[in-house]
C-alpha positions in Angstrom: 0.2 0.0 -0.1 3.0 2.4 0.8 4.2 1.8 -2.5 0.9 2.6 -4.4 0.9 5.8 -2.2 -1.8 4.9 0.1 -0.8 5.2 3.1 0.0 8.4 5.7 4.0 8.6 5.0 4.0 6.5 1.6 7.0 4.6 3.1 10.5 4.8 4.4 13.4 6.3 1.7 17.5 5.2 1.6 18.7 6.8 4.8 15.4 7.2 6.2 15.9 6.3 10.1 14.9 2.7 11.3 11.3 2.6 13.2 8.6 5.6 12.2 4.8 5.5 11.8 2.9 1.9 13.1 1.5 0.4 10.5 -2.4 0.8 11.8 -1.4 4.8 12.5 0.1 4.4 8.7 -3.4 3.3 7.2 -5.3 6.2 9.3 -5.5 8.3 6.4 -8.4 9.8 3.5 -6.4 8.0 0.6 -6.7 4.8 2.2 -10.5 4.7 3.0 -10.8 6.1 0.0 -8.9 3.2 -1.8 -10.6 0.5 0.9 -14.6 2.2 0.0 -14.1 1.9 -3.7 -12.3 -1.8 -3.6 -15.7 -3.1 -1.3 -17.9 -1.1 -3.9 -16.3 -3.1 -6.7 -16.6 -6.6 -5.1 -20.1 -6.2 -4.2 -21.1 -5.0 -8.2 -18.4 -8.2 -9.3 -20.1 -10.3 -7.1 -24.0 -9.1 -8.1 -23.3 -9.2 -12.1 -22.6 -12.9 -11.1 -26.1 -13.4 -10.1 -28.3 -15.1 -12.6 -31.4 -12.8 -13.4 -34.6 -14.7 -12.6 -37.5 -13.6 -12.3 -38.9 -15.6 -9.6 -36.2 -13.2 -7.3 -37.0 -9.8 -8.5 -34.9 -8.3 -6.0 -31.5 -9.6 -7.4 -33.2 -7.6 -11.0 -33.5 -4.6 -8.7 -29.7 -5.0 -8.0 -28.5 -5.3 -11.9 -30.9 -1.8 -12.5 -29.1 -0.1 -9.7 -25.8 -1.2 -10.9 -27.0 0.7 -14.3 -27.5 3.5 -12.5 -24.3 4.4 -10.3 
């Protein structure tokens, strides 16, 4: 995640002292939160698109429609 620039410090550079911020503090930033929300949304969308469209299950059709609207 540091290599992708998603953490607070973006990782150590050559010559930086060892230690520094804990991994939990590294993840507490807007970039990580944005990435996590987008990843969760993409996973949910992928699962919904894999569901069969069955007239006996109208809620699935509703989810498929919802995906086309966002």
